[in-house]
N, C-alpha and C positions, 0 to 999 in steps of 0.2 A: 504494500500500500504506500503511495507517495506521501511525503510529508505535506502537511497542510500549507506550509509556506509556499509551495509550488502549485497549489490547487487552483482551479478556476475561480472558486469563491474568494481566495486570497487575492488573486489578480483583480477581481472586481472591487474588493476592499481598497486596494491601492489606487485604482482609478477614481473611486469616490473620494479618497483622501486627497489626492492631487487636485481634482476638480473643485473640491470644497475650498481648498486654499486659494486657488486661482479665482474663484467666484468672489472671494473676500478681497481680491486685488492685493494679495500679499505675495512677495517673493519669498523664496526659501530663507534668504538672509533676514528679512523682516520677521518672519515667523520664528526663526531661531532667536532673534533678539527678544521677542515677547516671551519665549520659553526659557530664556537664560541658558541657551545651549549654542551649539555651532551650526553653521549652514551644512557642514558635512554630515552631522547627525540627521538633520532633516532629509537630506538627499538619500542617505542610507535607508531611512524609514520608507521613503517614497519609492525606492527601487526594490524594497523587500529584503534588503541585506540585514536589516535590523527590525525586529518585531516590536510593536507597541503593545504594552499591556493595557488593561482597562483604565487604570489610573492615568497613565500617560495619554491615552486617547481622550480622556475627559479634559485634561489640561490643554491638549491640542485644540479640541473643540472650543473651549473657553477662549483661547487666544484668537481663534478665528471668528468668534462671536456667533457660534451655532451651538444649540443645545445638543448634548450627547444623544438624547432620544431622537432628535431630528436627524442627526447623522446616521444613527442606526436605521431609522425609517427609510432614509435615502438608500442605504446599503441594501436593505431587504427588498425594496422596490426594484432596484437594479438587478438583484439576484433572480427575481421572478420574470424578468424580461426575456 
C-alpha cells in the first residue's frame, strides 16, 4: 500500500493548500513571515516534502484568514469532484 503522502487525496490537499494561499494574495515568503518560519518550510509543505499536522494546519489557516473548517470543507468538496 502506498504511503498517504503520495496518494491522490494528499495531492488534492496540497492543491487546496496552495490555492488557498494564492487566493489570500500571499507569497510563500509573506506566509512564512506570518508563521514565524522560513519560505523554505512553506515550499516544502506545499511540495509535500514536509507534512503538516492539524495544529500547524490550523495556524496556517489562521495566517491566511480562513477558518480551519472552511479549509476542510474546500478539501472535501475537491475530493468529491
